[in-house]
PDB file of N, CA, C and O in Angstrom:
ATOM      1  N   MET A   1      35.356 -29.301   2.332  1.00  0.00           N
ATOM      2  CA  MET A   1      35.185 -28.144   1.442  1.00  0.00           C
ATOM      3  C   MET A   1      35.182 -26.872   2.283  1.00  0.00           C
ATOM      4  O   MET A   1      34.443 -26.790   3.265  1.00  0.00           O
ATOM      5  N   PRO A   2      35.991 -25.882   1.921  1.00  0.00           N
ATOM      6  CA  PRO A   2      36.058 -24.648   2.713  1.00  0.00           C
ATOM      7  C   PRO A   2      34.769 -23.837   2.603  1.00  0.00           C
ATOM      8  O   PRO A   2      34.079 -23.858   1.583  1.00  0.00           O
ATOM      9  N   ASN A   3      34.474 -23.139   3.663  1.00  0.00           N
ATOM     10  CA  ASN A   3      33.299 -22.266   3.718  1.00  0.00           C
ATOM     11  C   ASN A   3      33.628 -20.965   2.986  1.00  0.00           C
ATOM     12  O   ASN A   3      34.595 -20.302   3.363  1.00  0.00           O
ATOM     13  N   PRO A   4      32.860 -20.559   1.940  1.00  0.00           N
ATOM     14  CA  PRO A   4      33.181 -19.339   1.182  1.00  0.00           C
ATOM     15  C   PRO A   4      32.880 -18.053   1.951  1.00  0.00           C
ATOM     16  O   PRO A   4      33.316 -16.980   1.535  1.00  0.00           O
ATOM     17  N   VAL A   5      32.155 -18.134   3.050  1.00  0.00           N
ATOM     18  CA  VAL A   5      31.818 -16.951   3.835  1.00  0.00           C
ATOM     19  C   VAL A   5      32.942 -16.700   4.840  1.00  0.00           C
ATOM     20  O   VAL A   5      33.351 -17.622   5.546  1.00  0.00           O
ATOM     21  N   PRO A   6      33.453 -15.450   4.916  1.00  0.00           N
ATOM     22  CA  PRO A   6      34.523 -15.169   5.880  1.00  0.00           C
ATOM     23  C   PRO A   6      34.084 -15.481   7.303  1.00  0.00           C
ATOM     24  O   PRO A   6      32.913 -15.349   7.658  1.00  0.00           O
ATOM     25  N   ARG A   7      35.053 -15.896   8.103  1.00  0.00           N
ATOM     26  CA  ARG A   7      34.754 -16.211   9.503  1.00  0.00           C
ATOM     27  C   ARG A   7      34.366 -14.970  10.275  1.00  0.00           C
ATOM     28  O   ARG A   7      33.601 -15.046  11.236  1.00  0.00           O
ATOM     29  N   TYR A   8      34.884 -13.838   9.867  1.00  0.00           N
ATOM     30  CA  TYR A   8      34.614 -12.593  10.572  1.00  0.00           C
ATOM     31  C   TYR A   8      33.805 -11.683   9.654  1.00  0.00           C
ATOM     32  O   TYR A   8      34.048 -11.648   8.448  1.00  0.00           O
ATOM     33  N   PRO A   9      32.865 -10.961  10.201  1.00  0.00           N
ATOM     34  CA  PRO A   9      31.987 -10.148   9.349  1.00  0.00           C
ATOM     35  C   PRO A   9      32.630  -8.871   8.816  1.00  0.00           C
ATOM     36  O   PRO A   9      32.061  -8.230   7.933  1.00  0.00           O
ATOM     37  N   HIS A  10      33.787  -8.488   9.320  1.00  0.00           N
ATOM     38  CA  HIS A  10      34.379  -7.205   8.936  1.00  0.00           C
ATOM     39  C   HIS A  10      34.572  -7.040   7.421  1.00  0.00           C
ATOM     40  O   HIS A  10      34.151  -6.016   6.884  1.00  0.00           O
ATOM     41  N   PRO A  11      35.186  -7.993   6.706  1.00  0.00           N
ATOM     42  CA  PRO A  11      35.325  -7.810   5.246  1.00  0.00           C
ATOM     43  C   PRO A  11      33.975  -7.691   4.533  1.00  0.00           C
ATOM     44  O   PRO A  11      33.828  -6.905   3.597  1.00  0.00           O
ATOM     45  N   LEU A  12      33.003  -8.469   4.975  1.00  0.00           N
ATOM     46  CA  LEU A  12      31.672  -8.395   4.376  1.00  0.00           C
ATOM     47  C   LEU A  12      31.029  -7.040   4.652  1.00  0.00           C
ATOM     48  O   LEU A  12      30.427  -6.451   3.755  1.00  0.00           O
ATOM     49  N   LEU A  13      31.149  -6.544   5.870  1.00  0.00           N
ATOM     50  CA  LEU A  13      30.577  -5.234   6.202  1.00  0.00           C
ATOM     51  C   LEU A  13      31.238  -4.121   5.401  1.00  0.00           C
ATOM     52  O   LEU A  13      30.557  -3.201   4.949  1.00  0.00           O
ATOM     53  N   GLU A  14      32.556  -4.190   5.218  1.00  0.00           N
ATOM     54  CA  GLU A  14      33.236  -3.189   4.408  1.00  0.00           C
ATOM     55  C   GLU A  14      32.725  -3.213   2.967  1.00  0.00           C
ATOM     56  O   GLU A  14      32.478  -2.168   2.366  1.00  0.00           O
ATOM     57  N   TYR A  15      32.573  -4.404   2.430  1.00  0.00           N
ATOM     58  CA  TYR A  15      32.058  -4.538   1.067  1.00  0.00           C
ATOM     59  C   TYR A  15      30.654  -3.955   0.955  1.00  0.00           C
ATOM     60  O   TYR A  15      30.363  -3.217   0.014  1.00  0.00           O
ATOM     61  N   LEU A  16      29.788  -4.277   1.899  1.00  0.00           N
ATOM     62  CA  LEU A  16      28.411  -3.789   1.857  1.00  0.00           C
ATOM     63  C   LEU A  16      28.354  -2.267   2.002  1.00  0.00           C
ATOM     64  O   LEU A  16      27.507  -1.622   1.384  1.00  0.00           O
ATOM     65  N   GLN A  17      29.233  -1.696   2.801  1.00  0.00           N
ATOM     66  CA  GLN A  17      29.275  -0.240   2.936  1.00  0.00           C
ATOM     67  C   GLN A  17      29.709   0.418   1.628  1.00  0.00           C
ATOM     68  O   GLN A  17      29.146   1.438   1.231  1.00  0.00           O
ATOM     69  N   ARG A  18      30.705  -0.160   0.959  1.00  0.00           N
ATOM     70  CA  ARG A  18      31.133   0.374  -0.337  1.00  0.00           C
ATOM     71  C   ARG A  18      30.001   0.255  -1.359  1.00  0.00           C
ATOM     72  O   ARG A  18      29.758   1.178  -2.136  1.00  0.00           O
ATOM     73  N   LEU A  19      29.315  -0.886  -1.351  1.00  0.00           N
ATOM     74  CA  LEU A  19      28.197  -1.093  -2.263  1.00  0.00           C
ATOM     75  C   LEU A  19      27.084  -0.083  -1.985  1.00  0.00           C
ATOM     76  O   LEU A  19      26.497   0.463  -2.919  1.00  0.00           O
ATOM     77  N   ASP A  20      26.793   0.165  -0.723  1.00  0.00           N
ATOM     78  CA  ASP A  20      25.768   1.133  -0.348  1.00  0.00           C
ATOM     79  C   ASP A  20      26.142   2.535  -0.839  1.00  0.00           C
ATOM     80  O   ASP A  20      25.299   3.243  -1.390  1.00  0.00           O
ATOM     81  N   ARG A  21      27.395   2.933  -0.641  1.00  0.00           N
ATOM     82  CA  ARG A  21      27.832   4.260  -1.110  1.00  0.00           C
ATOM     83  C   ARG A  21      27.728   4.356  -2.627  1.00  0.00           C
ATOM     84  O   ARG A  21      27.278   5.368  -3.165  1.00  0.00           O
ATOM     85  N   HIS A  22      28.141   3.305  -3.306  1.00  0.00           N
ATOM     86  CA  HIS A  22      28.079   3.313  -4.773  1.00  0.00           C
ATOM     87  C   HIS A  22      26.630   3.408  -5.252  1.00  0.00           C
ATOM     88  O   HIS A  22      26.320   4.219  -6.125  1.00  0.00           O
ATOM     89  N   CYS A  23      25.758   2.601  -4.698  1.00  0.00           N
ATOM     90  CA  CYS A  23      24.349   2.611  -5.119  1.00  0.00           C
ATOM     91  C   CYS A  23      23.675   3.934  -4.792  1.00  0.00           C
ATOM     92  O   CYS A  23      22.889   4.447  -5.588  1.00  0.00           O
ATOM     93  N   SER A  24      23.978   4.483  -3.630  1.00  0.00           N
ATOM     94  CA  SER A  24      23.366   5.750  -3.229  1.00  0.00           C
ATOM     95  C   SER A  24      23.801   6.902  -4.113  1.00  0.00           C
ATOM     96  O   SER A  24      23.061   7.872  -4.273  1.00  0.00           O
ATOM     97  N   SER A  25      24.993   6.811  -4.689  1.00  0.00           N
ATOM     98  CA  SER A  25      25.513   7.919  -5.492  1.00  0.00           C
ATOM     99  C   SER A  25      25.345   7.719  -7.000  1.00  0.00           C
ATOM    100  O   SER A  25      25.785   8.562  -7.782  1.00  0.00           O
ATOM    101  N   THR A  26      24.723   6.627  -7.417  1.00  0.00           N
ATOM    102  CA  THR A  26      24.513   6.367  -8.844  1.00  0.00           C
ATOM    103  C   THR A  26      23.095   6.791  -9.216  1.00  0.00           C
ATOM    104  O   THR A  26      22.135   6.059  -8.976  1.00  0.00           O
ATOM    105  N   ALA A  27      22.973   7.974  -9.803  1.00  0.00           N
ATOM    106  CA  ALA A  27      21.666   8.582 -10.075  1.00  0.00           C
ATOM    107  C   ALA A  27      20.770   7.695 -10.935  1.00  0.00           C
ATOM    108  O   ALA A  27      19.558   7.656 -10.722  1.00  0.00           O
ATOM    109  N   ALA A  28      21.336   6.995 -11.888  1.00  0.00           N
ATOM    110  CA  ALA A  28      20.522   6.175 -12.797  1.00  0.00           C
ATOM    111  C   ALA A  28      19.750   5.088 -12.047  1.00  0.00           C
ATOM    112  O   ALA A  28      18.683   4.669 -12.497  1.00  0.00           O
ATOM    113  N   LEU A  29      20.272   4.630 -10.918  1.00  0.00           N
ATOM    114  CA  LEU A  29      19.561   3.603 -10.136  1.00  0.00           C
ATOM    115  C   LEU A  29      18.300   4.156  -9.479  1.00  0.00           C
ATOM    116  O   LEU A  29      17.412   3.394  -9.099  1.00  0.00           O
ATOM    117  N   TRP A  30      18.220   5.477  -9.344  1.00  0.00           N
ATOM    118  CA  TRP A  30      17.097   6.123  -8.666  1.00  0.00           C
ATOM    119  C   TRP A  30      16.177   6.846  -9.645  1.00  0.00           C
ATOM    120  O   TRP A  30      15.363   7.674  -9.237  1.00  0.00           O
ATOM    121  N   ALA A  31      16.304   6.538 -10.935  1.00  0.00           N
ATOM    122  CA  ALA A  31      15.584   7.277 -11.968  1.00  0.00           C
ATOM    123  C   ALA A  31      14.161   6.780 -12.212  1.00  0.00           C
ATOM    124  O   ALA A  31      13.430   7.383 -12.998  1.00  0.00           O
ATOM    125  N   ALA A  32      13.762   5.716 -11.569  1.00  0.00           N
ATOM    126  CA  ALA A  32      12.393   5.208 -11.726  1.00  0.00           C
ATOM    127  C   ALA A  32      11.708   5.200 -10.367  1.00  0.00           C
ATOM    128  O   ALA A  32      12.262   4.715  -9.381  1.00  0.00           O
ATOM    129  N   ILE A  33      10.500   5.741 -10.329  1.00  0.00           N
ATOM    130  CA  ILE A  33       9.721   5.788  -9.089  1.00  0.00           C
ATOM    131  C   ILE A  33       8.374   5.133  -9.358  1.00  0.00           C
ATOM    132  O   ILE A  33       7.665   5.520 -10.286  1.00  0.00           O
ATOM    133  N   HIS A  34       8.027   4.153  -8.556  1.00  0.00           N
ATOM    134  CA  HIS A  34       6.738   3.468  -8.643  1.00  0.00           C
ATOM    135  C   HIS A  34       5.995   3.756  -7.342  1.00  0.00           C
ATOM    136  O   HIS A  34       6.448   3.380  -6.261  1.00  0.00           O
ATOM    137  N   ILE A  35       4.866   4.418  -7.456  1.00  0.00           N
ATOM    138  CA  ILE A  35       4.114   4.833  -6.271  1.00  0.00           C
ATOM    139  C   ILE A  35       2.768   4.130  -6.263  1.00  0.00           C
ATOM    140  O   ILE A  35       1.986   4.226  -7.210  1.00  0.00           O
ATOM    141  N   ASP A  36       2.519   3.421  -5.169  1.00  0.00           N
ATOM    142  CA  ASP A  36       1.233   2.752  -4.967  1.00  0.00           C
ATOM    143  C   ASP A  36       0.397   3.596  -4.006  1.00  0.00           C
ATOM    144  O   ASP A  36       0.908   4.122  -3.017  1.00  0.00           O
ATOM    145  N   PHE A  37      -0.876   3.715  -4.307  1.00  0.00           N
ATOM    146  CA  PHE A  37      -1.804   4.440  -3.437  1.00  0.00           C
ATOM    147  C   PHE A  37      -2.738   3.444  -2.783  1.00  0.00           C
ATOM    148  O   PHE A  37      -3.140   2.483  -3.438  1.00  0.00           O
ATOM    149  N   PRO A  38      -3.102   3.626  -1.528  1.00  0.00           N
ATOM    150  CA  PRO A  38      -2.662   4.721  -0.662  1.00  0.00           C
ATOM    151  C   PRO A  38      -1.193   4.569  -0.287  1.00  0.00           C
ATOM    152  O   PRO A  38      -0.657   3.461  -0.268  1.00  0.00           O
ATOM    153  N   ARG A  39      -0.551   5.692   0.011  1.00  0.00           N
ATOM    154  CA  ARG A  39       0.868   5.705   0.348  1.00  0.00           C
ATOM    155  C   ARG A  39       1.104   5.210   1.767  1.00  0.00           C
ATOM    156  O   ARG A  39       0.210   5.241   2.613  1.00  0.00           O
ATOM    157  N   ALA A  40       2.313   4.758   2.004  1.00  0.00           N
ATOM    158  CA  ALA A  40       2.695   4.278   3.325  1.00  0.00           C
ATOM    159  C   ALA A  40       3.200   5.432   4.187  1.00  0.00           C
ATOM    160  O   ALA A  40       3.530   6.505   3.683  1.00  0.00           O
ATOM    161  N   GLU A  41       3.254   5.191   5.490  1.00  0.00           N
ATOM    162  CA  GLU A  41       3.838   6.169   6.405  1.00  0.00           C
ATOM    163  C   GLU A  41       5.268   6.459   5.964  1.00  0.00           C
ATOM    164  O   GLU A  41       5.971   5.562   5.498  1.00  0.00           O
ATOM    165  N   GLY A  42       5.693   7.686   6.108  1.00  0.00           N
ATOM    166  CA  GLY A  42       7.054   8.061   5.764  1.00  0.00           C
ATOM    167  C   GLY A  42       7.282   8.300   4.286  1.00  0.00           C
ATOM    168  O   GLY A  42       8.425   8.430   3.849  1.00  0.00           O
ATOM    169  N   PHE A  43       6.210   8.361   3.507  1.00  0.00           N
ATOM    170  CA  PHE A  43       6.323   8.527   2.061  1.00  0.00           C
ATOM    171  C   PHE A  43       7.061   9.799   1.685  1.00  0.00           C
ATOM    172  O   PHE A  43       7.913   9.773   0.796  1.00  0.00           O
ATOM    173  N   SER A  44       6.756  10.907   2.337  1.00  0.00           N
ATOM    174  CA  SER A  44       7.381  12.187   1.985  1.00  0.00           C
ATOM    175  C   SER A  44       8.893  12.130   2.139  1.00  0.00           C
ATOM    176  O   SER A  44       9.624  12.605   1.270  1.00  0.00           O
ATOM    177  N   GLN A  45       9.366  11.555   3.236  1.00  0.00           N
ATOM    178  CA  GLN A  45      10.810  11.442   3.456  1.00  0.00           C
ATOM    179  C   GLN A  45      11.446  10.535   2.421  1.00  0.00           C
ATOM    180  O   GLN A  45      12.515  10.843   1.894  1.00  0.00           O
ATOM    181  N   LEU A  46      10.796   9.421   2.128  1.00  0.00           N
ATOM    182  CA  LEU A  46      11.309   8.491   1.133  1.00  0.00           C
ATOM    183  C   LEU A  46      11.383   9.156  -0.244  1.00  0.00           C
ATOM    184  O   LEU A  46      12.384   9.017  -0.948  1.00  0.00           O
ATOM    185  N   LEU A  47      10.336   9.872  -0.625  1.00  0.00           N
ATOM    186  CA  LEU A  47      10.316  10.554  -1.918  1.00  0.00           C
ATOM    187  C   LEU A  47      11.412  11.609  -1.996  1.00  0.00           C
ATOM    188  O   LEU A  47      12.081  11.733  -3.021  1.00  0.00           O
ATOM    189  N   SER A  48      11.598  12.360  -0.933  1.00  0.00           N
ATOM    190  CA  SER A  48      12.638  13.374  -0.888  1.00  0.00           C
ATOM    191  C   SER A  48      14.022  12.745  -1.072  1.00  0.00           C
ATOM    192  O   SER A  48      14.833  13.247  -1.851  1.00  0.00           O
ATOM    193  N   THR A  49      14.292  11.661  -0.366  1.00  0.00           N
ATOM    194  CA  THR A  49      15.572  10.955  -0.494  1.00  0.00           C
ATOM    195  C   THR A  49      15.748  10.427  -1.908  1.00  0.00           C
ATOM    196  O   THR A  49      16.816  10.568  -2.504  1.00  0.00           O
ATOM    197  N   TRP A  50      14.693   9.819  -2.441  1.00  0.00           N
ATOM    198  CA  TRP A  50      14.742   9.233  -3.782  1.00  0.00           C
ATOM    199  C   TRP A  50      15.090  10.296  -4.823  1.00  0.00           C
ATOM    200  O   TRP A  50      15.967  10.091  -5.661  1.00  0.00           O
ATOM    201  N   LEU A  51      14.392  11.435  -4.761  1.00  0.00           N
ATOM    202  CA  LEU A  51      14.616  12.499  -5.744  1.00  0.00           C
ATOM    203  C   LEU A  51      16.000  13.122  -5.601  1.00  0.00           C
ATOM    204  O   LEU A  51      16.619  13.475  -6.604  1.00  0.00           O
ATOM    205  N   SER A  52      16.494  13.263  -4.379  1.00  0.00           N
ATOM    206  CA  SER A  52      17.833  13.830  -4.206  1.00  0.00           C
ATOM    207  C   SER A  52      18.898  12.879  -4.754  1.00  0.00           C
ATOM    208  O   SER A  52      19.913  13.333  -5.283  1.00  0.00           O
ATOM    209  N   ARG A  53      18.682  11.573  -4.634  1.00  0.00           N
ATOM    210  CA  ARG A  53      19.640  10.614  -5.179  1.00  0.00           C
ATOM    211  C   ARG A  53      19.557  10.542  -6.706  1.00  0.00           C
ATOM    212  O   ARG A  53      20.559  10.257  -7.361  1.00  0.00           O
ATOM    213  N   ALA A  54      18.392  10.794  -7.274  1.00  0.00           N
ATOM    214  CA  ALA A  54      18.241  10.793  -8.738  1.00  0.00           C
ATOM    215  C   ALA A  54      18.903  12.025  -9.358  1.00  0.00           C
ATOM    216  O   ALA A  54      19.217  12.044 -10.548  1.00  0.00           O
ATOM    217  N   ARG A  55      19.106  13.045  -8.534  1.00  0.00           N
ATOM    218  CA  ARG A  55      19.707  14.301  -8.986  1.00  0.00           C
ATOM    219  C   ARG A  55      19.019  14.804 -10.253  1.00  0.00           C
ATOM    220  O   ARG A  55      17.793  14.912 -10.273  1.00  0.00           O
ATOM    221  N   ASN A  56      19.761  15.111 -11.300  1.00  0.00           N
ATOM    222  CA  ASN A  56      19.187  15.675 -12.528  1.00  0.00           C
ATOM    223  C   ASN A  56      18.918  14.613 -13.582  1.00  0.00           C
ATOM    224  O   ASN A  56      18.688  14.943 -14.745  1.00  0.00           O
ATOM    225  N   HIS A  57      18.944  13.371 -13.200  1.00  0.00           N
ATOM    226  CA  HIS A  57      18.699  12.285 -14.147  1.00  0.00           C
ATOM    227  C   HIS A  57      17.220  12.286 -14.533  1.00  0.00           C
ATOM    228  O   HIS A  57      16.372  12.498 -13.668  1.00  0.00           O
ATOM    229  N   PRO A  58      16.883  12.054 -15.812  1.00  0.00           N
ATOM    230  CA  PRO A  58      15.466  11.982 -16.214  1.00  0.00           C
ATOM    231  C   PRO A  58      14.746  10.899 -15.414  1.00  0.00           C
ATOM    232  O   PRO A  58      15.284   9.815 -15.186  1.00  0.00           O
ATOM    233  N   LEU A  59      13.524  11.211 -14.993  1.00  0.00           N
ATOM    234  CA  LEU A  59      12.760  10.298 -14.149  1.00  0.00           C
ATOM    235  C   LEU A  59      11.679   9.561 -14.924  1.00  0.00           C
ATOM    236  O   LEU A  59      11.113  10.085 -15.884  1.00  0.00           O
ATOM    237  N   SER A  60      11.410   8.361 -14.497  1.00  0.00           N
ATOM    238  CA  SER A  60      10.270   7.585 -14.968  1.00  0.00           C
ATOM    239  C   SER A  60       9.355   7.417 -13.768  1.00  0.00           C
ATOM    240  O   SER A  60       9.787   6.934 -12.721  1.00  0.00           O
ATOM    241  N   LEU A  61       8.109   7.805 -13.908  1.00  0.00           N
ATOM    242  CA  LEU A  61       7.166   7.782 -12.794  1.00  0.00           C
ATOM    243  C   LEU A  61       5.978   6.913 -13.155  1.00  0.00           C
ATOM    244  O   LEU A  61       5.393   7.066 -14.227  1.00  0.00           O
ATOM    245  N   SER A  62       5.620   5.998 -12.261  1.00  0.00           N
ATOM    246  CA  SER A  62       4.397   5.220 -12.462  1.00  0.00           C
ATOM    247  C   SER A  62       3.569   5.292 -11.190  1.00  0.00           C
ATOM    248  O   SER A  62       4.096   5.223 -10.080  1.00  0.00           O
ATOM    249  N   LEU A  63       2.267   5.430 -11.375  1.00  0.00           N
ATOM    250  CA  LEU A  63       1.310   5.508 -10.269  1.00  0.00           C
ATOM    251  C   LEU A  63       0.357   4.328 -10.368  1.00  0.00           C
ATOM    252  O   LEU A  63      -0.075   3.955 -11.459  1.00  0.00           O
ATOM    253  N   ARG A  64       0.029   3.739  -9.210  1.00  0.00           N
ATOM    254  CA  ARG A  64      -0.880   2.601  -9.211  1.00  0.00           C
ATOM    255  C   ARG A  64      -1.741   2.652  -7.955  1.00  0.00           C
ATOM    256  O   ARG A  64      -1.285   3.067  -6.890  1.00  0.00           O
ATOM    257  N   GLY A  65      -2.973   2.229  -8.097  1.00  0.00           N
ATOM    258  CA  GLY A  65      -3.856   2.150  -6.942  1.00  0.00           C
ATOM    259  C   GLY A  65      -4.981   3.147  -7.022  1.00  0.00           C
ATOM    260  O   GLY A  65      -5.304   3.656  -8.095  1.00  0.00           O
ATOM    261  N   GLY A  66      -5.578   3.423  -5.878  1.00  0.00           N
ATOM    262  CA  GLY A  66      -6.730   4.301  -5.793  1.00  0.00           C
ATOM    263  C   GLY A  66      -6.326   5.752  -5.660  1.00  0.00           C
ATOM    264  O   GLY A  66      -6.320   6.295  -4.555  1.00  0.00           O
ATOM    265  N   LEU A  67      -5.989   6.388  -6.765  1.00  0.00           N
ATOM    266  CA  LEU A  67      -5.647   7.805  -6.758  1.00  0.00           C
ATOM    267  C   LEU A  67      -6.935   8.615  -6.810  1.00  0.00           C
ATOM    268  O   LEU A  67      -7.657   8.589  -7.807  1.00  0.00           O
ATOM    269  N   THR A  68      -7.215   9.330  -5.733  1.00  0.00           N
ATOM    270  CA  THR A  68      -8.398  10.177  -5.657  1.00  0.00           C
ATOM    271  C   THR A  68      -7.942  11.628  -5.624  1.00  0.00           C
ATOM    272  O   THR A  68      -6.747  11.896  -5.496  1.00  0.00           O
ATOM    273  N   MET A  69      -8.851  12.544  -5.734  1.00  0.00           N
ATOM    274  CA  MET A  69      -8.499  13.958  -5.666  1.00  0.00           C
ATOM    275  C   MET A  69      -7.874  14.286  -4.313  1.00  0.00           C
ATOM    276  O   MET A  69      -6.963  15.110  -4.242  1.00  0.00           O
ATOM    277  N   THR A  70      -8.349  13.657  -3.240  1.00  0.00           N
ATOM    278  CA  THR A  70      -7.793  13.894  -1.908  1.00  0.00           C
ATOM    279  C   THR A  70      -6.353  13.415  -1.847  1.00  0.00           C
ATOM    280  O   THR A  70      -5.487  14.128  -1.341  1.00  0.00           O
ATOM    281  N   SER A  71      -6.080  12.198  -2.364  1.00  0.00           N
ATOM    282  CA  SER A  71      -4.711  11.700  -2.319  1.00  0.00           C
ATOM    283  C   SER A  71      -3.812  12.474  -3.270  1.00  0.00           C
ATOM    284  O   SER A  71      -2.625  12.641  -2.990  1.00  0.00           O
ATOM    285  N   ALA A  72      -4.351  12.952  -4.393  1.00  0.00           N
ATOM    286  CA  ALA A  72      -3.555  13.739  -5.329  1.00  0.00           C
ATOM    287  C   ALA A  72      -3.196  15.089  -4.715  1.00  0.00           C
ATOM    288  O   ALA A  72      -2.085  15.582  -4.909  1.00  0.00           O
ATOM    289  N   ALA A  73      -4.126  15.688  -3.978  1.00  0.00           N
ATOM    290  CA  ALA A  73      -3.879  16.982  -3.354  1.00  0.00           C
ATOM    291  C   ALA A  73      -2.828  16.882  -2.260  1.00  0.00           C
ATOM    292  O   ALA A  73      -2.089  17.837  -2.020  1.00  0.00           O
ATOM    293  N   SER A  74      -2.755  15.742  -1.598  1.00  0.00           N
ATOM    294  CA  SER A  74      -1.792  15.575  -0.514  1.00  0.00           C
ATOM    295  C   SER A  74      -0.633  14.700  -0.953  1.00  0.00           C
ATOM    296  O   SER A  74      -0.006  14.052  -0.115  1.00  0.00           O
ATOM    297  N   PHE A  75      -0.332  14.663  -2.238  1.00  0.00           N
ATOM    298  CA  PHE A  75       0.679  13.789  -2.809  1.00  0.00           C
ATOM    299  C   PHE A  75       2.000  13.833  -2.065  1.00  0.00           C
ATOM    300  O   PHE A  75       2.602  12.787  -1.826  1.00  0.00           O
ATOM    301  N   GLY A  76       2.465  15.015  -1.693  1.00  0.00           N
ATOM    302  CA  GLY A  76       3.753  15.135  -1.029  1.00  0.00           C
ATOM    303  C   GLY A  76       3.699  15.047   0.477  1.00  0.00           C
ATOM    304  O   GLY A  76       4.729  15.189   1.137  1.00  0.00           O
ATOM    305  N   SER A  77       2.528  14.818   1.039  1.00  0.00           N
ATOM    306  CA  SER A  77       2.435  14.748   2.497  1.00  0.00           C
ATOM    307  C   SER A  77       2.272  13.311   2.949  1.00  0.00           C
ATOM    308  O   SER A  77       1.917  12.435   2.160  1.00  0.00           O
ATOM    309  N   THR A  78       2.531  13.080   4.206  1.00  0.00           N
ATOM    310  CA  THR A  78       2.340  11.744   4.760  1.00  0.00           C
ATOM    311  C   THR A  78       0.884  11.602   5.152  1.00  0.00           C
ATOM    312  O   THR A  78       0.222  12.608   5.410  1.00  0.00           O
ATOM    313  N   PRO A  79       0.354  10.363   5.204  1.00  0.00           N
ATOM    314  CA  PRO A  79      -1.035  10.170   5.599  1.00  0.00           C
ATOM    315  C   PRO A  79      -1.309  10.834   6.940  1.00  0.00           C
ATOM    316  O   PRO A  79      -0.537  10.692   7.889  1.00  0.00           O
ATOM    317  N   GLY A  80      -2.404  11.550   7.004  1.00  0.00           N
ATOM    318  CA  GLY A  80      -2.777  12.248   8.223  1.00  0.00           C
ATOM    319  C   GLY A  80      -2.338  13.699   8.224  1.00  0.00           C
ATOM    320  O   GLY A  80      -2.844  14.488   9.022  1.00  0.00           O
ATOM    321  N   ASP A  81      -1.400  14.082   7.341  1.00  0.00           N
ATOM    322  CA  ASP A  81      -0.986  15.480   7.224  1.00  0.00           C
ATOM    323  C   ASP A  81      -2.049  16.249   6.456  1.00  0.00           C
ATOM    324  O   ASP A  81      -2.900  15.669   5.782  1.00  0.00           O
ATOM    325  N   SER A  82      -1.978  17.557   6.576  1.00  0.00           N
ATOM    326  CA  SER A  82      -2.952  18.390   5.866  1.00  0.00           C
ATOM    327  C   SER A  82      -2.538  18.642   4.422  1.00  0.00           C
ATOM    328  O   SER A  82      -3.313  19.197   3.643  1.00  0.00           O
ATOM    329  N   GLY A  83      -1.297  18.230   4.053  1.00  0.00           N
ATOM    330  CA  GLY A  83      -0.838  18.461   2.694  1.00  0.00           C
ATOM    331  C   GLY A  83      -0.109  19.764   2.526  1.00  0.00           C
ATOM    332  O   GLY A  83       0.262  20.129   1.411  1.00  0.00           O
ATOM    333  N   THR A  84       0.108  20.491   3.637  1.00  0.00           N
ATOM    334  CA  THR A  84       0.811  21.766   3.546  1.00  0.00           C
ATOM    335  C   THR A  84       2.190  21.636   4.130  1.00  0.00           C
ATOM    336  O   THR A  84       2.947  22.607   4.148  1.00  0.00           O
TER     337      THR A  84
END
């Protein structure tokens, strides 16, 4: 029985690159954001990327975890930042 996986990774890599470009440019795929608190390192960069990919598409936002006034005040900052 022949192996369905190509012997060389080049066709697979090309396919994955096309898939990545398509997914990155499809705003509807980025229209839902689920945020768990406390946030992980790099949250601000991830959120910025997520929102830019969602473009003007309506967003669905869900928050889960221990949301305190301190974490709400620093929502857009990474842990350890002052929130400014």
